C-alpha angles and dihedrals in degrees: 000000000000122000130214123261088247090059090043093053089051089067129141095275091100092047089049091052093046090051094049092047092050094051093043089054090053105040095152095056132069124212133207121225091255092052091050092048089055091047093051090046089054088055090052094255107123108196129170117239091248093054091049092046089054094047089051093047088055092047089050091050088052087048094243092123140021126212134207133180112231117177094347091307122108115226129196130208138176112267120233090206108142107187138292119354120186122232110273099201130079116288 
């Protein structure tokens, strides 16, 4: 079913930007999906866990965030990655 241009323009780009800015502002802390859903809701951006998980997976693929499982819960944190780094071991 098609959507209007207005609905299309209200895409997740603002949510993605808000999430990136939040994680960048707190680079020393890692957050679970539930904590990030609550943070987004406090900023008037209601997202389902699945939507947020997909956004974080794409951000991880683009090296904007890193994830780690601790106690069975996945946590996400802003990545300090700053571009290409050559291999350090023998070739």
